[in-house]
C-alpha positions as CSV (number, residue, x, y, z in Angstrom):
1,M,-8.1,-30.1,-3.3
2,S,-10.7,-28.3,-0.5
3,Y,-9.2,-27.0,2.4
4,S,-12.7,-26.5,3.7
5,E,-15.8,-27.9,4.2
6,P,-17.8,-27.6,1.4
7,A,-21.3,-25.8,1.9
8,R,-24.5,-26.6,1.4
9,T,-27.9,-25.0,1.2
10,A,-30.7,-25.2,-1.2
11,G,-28.8,-27.4,-3.6
12,V,-25.8,-25.1,-3.9
13,S,-22.5,-26.6,-2.4
14,L,-19.0,-24.7,-2.5
15,T,-15.9,-25.2,-1.5
16,V,-13.0,-22.7,-0.9
17,E,-9.4,-23.4,-1.9
18,P,-6.3,-21.1,-3.1
19,I,-5.8,-20.2,-6.6
20,S,-3.0,-18.7,-8.2
21,A,-3.2,-14.8,-9.2
22,A,-3.3,-15.6,-12.9
23,E,-6.2,-17.4,-12.2
24,H,-7.3,-14.6,-9.9
25,V,-6.9,-11.9,-12.5
26,A,-8.9,-14.1,-15.1
27,F,-11.9,-14.2,-13.3
28,V,-11.4,-10.5,-12.0
29,R,-11.8,-10.1,-15.8
30,T,-15.2,-11.5,-16.5
31,Q,-16.6,-9.4,-14.0
32,R,-18.5,-5.8,-14.9
33,S,-17.1,-4.0,-11.1
34,V,-14.6,-5.1,-8.9
35,S,-13.1,-3.1,-6.2
36,F,-8.9,-2.7,-6.6
37,L,-8.7,-3.8,-3.1
38,Q,-9.4,-7.1,-4.7
39,T,-7.0,-7.8,-7.3
40,P,-3.8,-9.9,-6.3
41,A,-2.0,-6.2,-7.4
42,W,-3.2,-4.8,-4.1
43,G,-1.4,-8.0,-2.1
44,R,1.4,-6.9,-3.6
45,V,1.2,-3.1,-2.8
46,K,0.7,-3.4,1.0
47,T,3.6,-5.5,1.7
48,E,3.7,-5.5,5.3
49,W,0.8,-7.9,5.2
50,R,1.6,-11.5,4.2
51,S,-1.4,-11.7,1.3
52,E,-3.7,-14.9,-0.8
53,S,-5.8,-15.2,-3.6
54,L,-9.0,-17.5,-2.3
55,G,-11.1,-18.7,-4.7
56,W,-15.3,-20.5,-4.5
57,F,-16.0,-23.6,-6.7
58,D,-19.1,-25.3,-8.0
59,G,-17.5,-28.5,-8.3
60,G,-14.8,-27.7,-10.6
61,R,-15.6,-24.5,-11.5
62,L,-14.7,-20.8,-10.2
63,V,-17.9,-19.1,-9.0
64,G,-16.0,-16.6,-6.9
65,A,-12.9,-14.8,-6.0
66,G,-11.3,-12.9,-2.8
67,L,-8.0,-11.8,-2.2
68,V,-6.9,-11.8,1.7
69,L,-4.8,-9.9,3.8
70,H,-3.1,-11.4,6.4
71,R,-2.3,-9.2,9.3
72,P,-0.1,-11.2,12.1
73,V,-1.2,-10.3,15.9
74,P,2.0,-8.4,17.7
75,K,3.3,-11.5,20.0
76,L,1.0,-14.2,18.7
77,E,2.1,-14.3,15.1
78,L,0.7,-18.0,14.5
79,F,-2.8,-16.1,14.5
80,T,-3.6,-13.4,11.7
81,L,-6.9,-11.6,11.2
82,A,-8.5,-12.6,7.6
83,Y,-8.6,-9.4,6.1
84,L,-11.0,-8.9,3.0
85,A,-11.1,-5.0,2.0
86,E,-14.5,-4.4,-0.2
87,G,-14.6,-8.3,-1.2
88,P,-14.8,-10.7,-1.6
89,V,-16.4,-11.3,-5.0
90,I,-19.5,-13.5,-4.6
91,D,-22.7,-13.3,-5.4
92,W,-24.4,-11.1,-2.8
93,S,-27.5,-11.4,-3.6
94,G,-28.4,-15.5,-2.7
95,E,-27.9,-17.3,0.5
96,I,-24.2,-15.8,2.4
97,G,-23.8,-18.3,4.8
98,A,-23.1,-20.8,1.6
99,W,-20.4,-18.5,0.7
100,L,-19.5,-17.4,4.0
101,D,-19.2,-20.4,5.9
102,P,-16.4,-22.3,3.6
103,L,-14.4,-19.4,4.1
104,A,-14.2,-19.1,7.8
105,A,-13.9,-22.9,7.8
106,Y,-11.0,-22.6,5.4
107,L,-9.0,-19.0,7.0
108,K,-9.6,-21.0,10.5
109,A,-8.1,-24.1,10.1
110,H,-5.1,-21.4,8.2
111,G,-4.4,-19.4,11.1
112,A,-7.0,-16.6,11.7
113,F,-8.5,-15.6,14.8
114,A,-10.9,-13.6,12.5
115,V,-12.6,-12.6,9.7
116,R,-12.9,-9.2,8.4
117,L,-14.8,-8.4,4.9
118,G,-16.9,-5.2,3.5
119,P,-19.2,-6.5,0.9
120,P,-19.6,-4.7,-1.9
121,V,-23.5,-4.1,-1.5
122,V,-25.1,-1.3,-0.9
123,T,-27.6,-0.3,1.5
124,D,-28.8,3.3,1.3
125,T,-28.6,6.5,-1.2
126,W,-29.3,10.2,-0.9
127,S,-29.3,12.3,-4.4
128,A,-27.4,15.6,-4.3
129,A,-30.4,17.4,-3.6
130,Q,-31.3,16.0,-0.5
131,V,-28.2,16.0,0.7
132,K,-28.1,20.5,0.1
133,E,-31.2,20.3,1.8
134,G,-29.6,18.0,4.6
135,V,-26.9,20.6,5.4
136,A,-29.5,23.9,5.1
137,D,-31.4,22.3,8.1
138,P,-30.2,23.2,11.5
139,G,-32.3,20.6,12.3
140,L,-30.6,17.4,10.8
141,R,-27.3,16.3,12.0
142,R,-26.6,12.9,9.6
143,L,-27.6,11.2,6.7
144,T,-28.8,8.6,8.2
145,E,-31.8,11.0,9.6
146,M,-33.1,11.5,6.2
147,P,-35.4,9.2,4.1
148,S,-32.7,7.9,1.3
149,Q,-34.2,8.0,-2.0
150,W,-33.1,4.8,-2.5
151,T,-33.1,1.5,-0.4
152,D,-31.4,-1.6,-1.9
153,P,-33.2,-5.0,-0.5
154,V,-30.0,-7.0,-1.5
155,G,-28.0,-4.8,1.1
156,T,-30.5,-4.9,4.2
157,R,-30.5,-8.7,3.9
158,V,-26.8,-9.0,3.9
159,T,-27.1,-7.4,6.4
160,S,-29.1,-9.1,8.6
161,R,-28.1,-12.2,7.9
162,L,-24.5,-11.0,8.9
163,R,-26.1,-9.6,12.2
164,D,-28.0,-13.3,12.3
165,A,-25.3,-15.8,12.0
166,G,-22.5,-13.8,14.7
167,W,-20.6,-10.9,12.4
168,L,-19.8,-7.9,14.2
169,P,-20.3,-4.6,12.9
170,Q,-16.7,-2.6,12.4
171,N,-18.5,1.0,11.9
172,P,-17.6,3.7,13.6
173,Q,-20.7,6.6,13.9
174,D,-18.4,8.8,11.9
175,G,-18.5,6.6,8.6
176,F,-13.9,6.6,9.3
177,G,-12.3,4.2,11.2
178,V,-9.2,1.5,11.0
179,G,-10.6,0.4,7.8
180,H,-12.3,1.4,4.6
181,P,-15.0,3.6,4.7
182,Q,-18.8,2.8,4.7
183,F,-20.4,5.9,3.2
184,K,-18.5,7.3,-0.7
185,Y,-20.2,9.2,-2.9
186,E,-20.1,8.5,-5.9
187,V,-22.1,9.9,-10.2
188,P,-23.4,7.1,-11.8
189,L,-22.3,7.3,-15.5
190,A,-24.4,4.8,-16.6
191,G,-26.3,6.0,-19.8
192,R,-25.6,9.5,-19.7
193,T,-23.5,12.1,-21.9
194,E,-20.9,14.9,-20.7
195,A,-23.8,17.8,-21.1
196,E,-25.7,15.7,-19.2
197,L,-23.0,15.3,-16.2
198,L,-21.6,19.2,-16.2
199,R,-25.6,19.7,-16.1
200,G,-26.5,17.5,-12.8
201,M,-22.9,19.6,-11.4
202,N,-24.0,22.5,-9.0
203,Q,-23.2,26.1,-11.0
204,Q,-19.6,26.0,-9.0
205,W,-18.8,23.3,-9.9
206,R,-18.8,24.2,-13.7
207,R,-18.0,27.9,-13.3
208,N,-14.8,26.1,-11.4
209,I,-14.3,24.4,-14.2
210,K,-14.8,26.6,-17.4
211,K,-12.6,29.0,-15.3
212,A,-9.7,26.3,-15.4
213,A,-9.7,26.1,-19.3
214,R,-10.3,29.6,-19.2
215,E,-7.1,30.2,-17.1
216,G,-5.5,27.7,-19.6
217,V,-5.4,24.7,-17.3
218,E,-3.6,21.8,-18.9
219,V,-4.7,19.0,-17.9
220,T,-2.1,15.7,-18.6
221,V,-2.5,11.8,-18.1
222,D,0.4,9.7,-16.8
223,T,0.1,6.0,-17.4
224,V,3.9,5.2,-16.2
225,G,4.0,7.2,-13.4
226,V,7.3,8.9,-14.6
227,G,5.9,12.3,-13.1
228,L,5.1,10.8,-9.1
229,K,8.3,12.5,-7.0
230,V,6.1,15.6,-8.6
231,F,2.9,14.1,-7.1
232,H,4.9,13.5,-4.3
233,D,6.1,16.9,-3.7
234,L,2.4,18.9,-4.3
235,Y,0.8,16.1,-1.5
236,V,3.2,16.4,1.4
237,H,2.9,19.9,0.6
238,T,-1.2,19.5,0.9
239,A,-0.4,17.1,3.8
240,E,1.1,19.7,5.6
241,R,-1.5,21.7,4.6
242,D,-4.3,20.0,5.5
243,R,-2.8,18.0,8.4
244,F,-2.9,15.0,7.4
245,T,-0.2,12.6,7.2
246,P,1.7,11.4,4.0
247,R,2.6,8.2,2.2
248,P,6.2,7.8,1.3
249,L,6.8,8.5,-2.3
250,R,7.7,4.2,-2.4
251,Y,4.3,3.2,-1.4
252,F,2.9,5.0,-4.6
253,E,5.7,3.7,-6.6
254,T,5.5,0.4,-6.0
255,M,1.3,1.2,-6.2
256,F,1.8,1.9,-10.0
257,A,4.2,-1.0,-10.9
258,A,2.1,-3.2,-9.2
259,L,-1.5,-2.1,-11.0
260,R,-0.2,-1.5,-13.8
261,A,1.9,-5.4,-14.4
262,E,-1.2,-6.5,-13.7
263,D,-3.4,-4.1,-16.2
264,P,-1.8,-1.1,-18.2
265,E,-4.8,1.1,-17.4
266,R,-5.8,0.1,-14.4
267,I,-3.8,3.7,-13.0
268,K,-3.7,6.9,-14.1
269,L,-1.6,9.6,-13.1
270,Y,-3.4,13.5,-14.0
271,L,-1.5,16.6,-14.1
272,A,-2.3,20.1,-14.0
273,R,-0.5,22.9,-14.5
274,H,-0.7,26.4,-14.5
275,Q,2.1,28.3,-17.1
276,S,3.8,25.1,-16.0
277,D,3.7,25.1,-12.6
278,L,1.6,22.0,-11.6
279,V,-1.1,23.3,-9.7
280,A,-2.8,20.1,-8.8
281,A,-3.0,16.3,-9.5
282,T,-4.5,12.7,-8.9
283,V,-4.5,9.2,-8.8
284,M,-6.9,7.6,-10.4
285,V,-7.6,3.9,-10.1
286,R,-10.2,1.7,-12.7
287,V,-11.7,-1.8,-13.3
288,G,-13.5,-3.0,-15.1
289,T,-16.4,-0.1,-14.5
290,H,-15.8,1.1,-11.7
291,A,-13.4,4.4,-11.8
292,V,-11.9,5.7,-8.2
293,Y,-10.5,8.9,-7.2
294,A,-7.7,7.4,-5.2
295,Y,-5.1,9.8,-4.1
296,G,-5.8,14.1,-4.6
297,A,-2.9,17.1,-3.9
298,S,-3.0,20.5,-4.7
299,S,-1.2,23.6,-4.1
300,T,-2.2,26.6,-1.7
301,E,-1.0,29.4,-4.9
302,K,-2.8,29.8,-7.4
303,R,-5.7,28.0,-6.3
304,E,-7.9,30.2,-8.1
305,V,-7.3,28.8,-11.3
306,R,-9.1,25.6,-9.9
307,G,-6.7,22.9,-11.2
308,S,-8.6,20.6,-8.7
309,H,-11.4,21.4,-11.0
310,A,-10.1,20.7,-14.0
311,C,-8.3,17.6,-12.8
312,Q,-11.7,16.3,-11.6
313,W,-13.3,17.3,-15.0
314,A,-11.1,15.3,-16.5
315,M,-11.3,11.9,-14.7
316,I,-14.6,12.0,-15.0
317,R,-14.5,12.6,-19.1
318,D,-12.0,9.8,-19.4
319,S,-14.2,7.0,-16.7
320,L,-17.6,8.0,-19.9
321,A,-15.3,7.5,-22.4
322,A,-14.1,4.3,-21.1
323,G,-17.4,3.0,-20.9
324,C,-17.6,3.0,-16.8
325,D,-20.8,2.8,-14.7
326,V,-19.9,5.3,-12.1
327,Y,-16.9,7.5,-11.3
328,D,-16.2,7.1,-7.0
329,L,-14.9,9.7,-5.1
330,R,-14.6,7.5,-2.0
331,G,-15.1,8.0,1.5
332,I,-17.7,10.6,3.7
333,T,-18.3,11.2,6.8
334,P,-22.3,10.9,6.9
335,T,-22.3,14.6,9.1
336,L,-24.9,17.5,8.0
337,D,-24.0,19.9,10.7
338,A,-22.8,22.9,9.7
339,D,-20.8,23.2,12.6
340,D,-18.8,20.2,11.6
341,P,-15.3,20.1,10.7
342,H,-16.2,16.9,8.1
343,V,-19.5,18.8,6.8
344,G,-16.8,20.4,4.2
345,L,-16.0,17.1,2.2
346,I,-19.3,16.4,1.3
347,Q,-20.0,19.6,0.7
348,F,-17.1,19.6,-2.2
349,K,-18.3,16.2,-3.2
350,V,-21.9,17.1,-3.6
351,G,-21.4,19.8,-6.4
352,T,-20.5,16.8,-8.4
353,G,-24.3,16.2,-8.5
354,G,-23.4,12.6,-7.7
355,Q,-25.4,10.6,-5.1
356,A,-24.6,10.2,-1.0
357,V,-24.0,5.9,-0.7
358,R,-24.2,3.4,2.2
359,Y,-22.6,0.4,2.0
360,V,-22.8,-2.8,3.7
361,G,-20.0,-1.8,6.1
362,E,-16.8,-3.7,7.4
363,W,-17.8,-6.7,10.0
364,D,-15.6,-9.3,11.9
365,L,-16.4,-12.6,12.6
366,P,-14.7,-14.1,15.8
367,L,-12.8,-17.1,15.0
368,R,-10.5,-18.1,18.3
369,P,-13.0,-15.7,20.8
370,M,-9.8,-15.1,23.4
371,V,-7.6,-13.9,21.0
372,Y,-10.3,-11.7,19.2
373,R,-10.7,-10.3,22.5
374,A,-6.6,-9.5,23.2
375,F,-6.2,-7.9,19.6
376,D,-9.4,-6.1,20.1
377,L,-8.1,-4.3,23.4
378,Y,-4.5,-3.8,21.5
379,M,-6.5,-2.2,19.3
380,R,-8.7,-0.2,21.6
381,R,-5.2,0.6,23.7
382,R,-3.9,2.1,20.8
383,G,-6.3,4.1,19.2
384,R,-7.4,2.0,16.4
């Protein structure tokens, strides 16, 4: 049974209805690349939100899927913000109204006051050389002030169609907001060898990878999560040093258990040790051909042995061996201003020789405007 009005465009009629976690996982496995935020397991990680899997059907055939996280409105628990992070998994190259109209209809009928989604669609890319030149140029302050190396017509069209259909962009100027970043740094892997990847890195990265090996840094891979406590201790140390709020150990334990239950190869913990001392640790998540550097930690002591670079190189090599198309270093800000404290993030990642990537970003569609305005006011008052 369908809970939404079917969308009809160019002869296509799609319906949206709930699917089981097993159906959702089976669909994800047919896709070459899916964000781990669009897997049923992620709904079991985000325990503070109610989750559901939705499917798009063309007749009786499942042709799309999405994980929806429902966030209730304070004091208005009857209504929810329906959030599809880095999703849904649909054909974004087609007529998107055929996909999004039945989604909005279903969610409104089930109590959503708004839909928030983040299409996994690229709009622009900038090469490592462009980023390096931009940082060195005092006349440039943002990536978007430079012509991109490549512009994706699908991303341009999706952005235009969303705006025309009344969706509201949610991305702040610095690229970071309450949701997931619009700008990322990625290393393309398809068709490349380890030697080619090393040659693509800057001299400092190559030197640091070699130094870690020369110093005897050893990286072990934990696929079960037995090392999560030592990782978390180092992560809390990193948070205190770098002044961010750490997640509790229980969050990582839940994340490992949920993602591993869905696929034993989904998540891995990398631990870099020097003479038995833990000097760096990272978490990598992979769905299909998309590998993601999700979390990292490093010690203040022994930074000279370059444990973080050893972890990164181990993750890149493993991603390449697994047949991945991309190694995703996640968010950056688009700043190129040498005086901006965020510029160090892009400078570190640009050393990998990859590329800066802008996505379509996150967009809201108000379904109940009065409730949406109240929610927006509430979020502004609490600083998002």
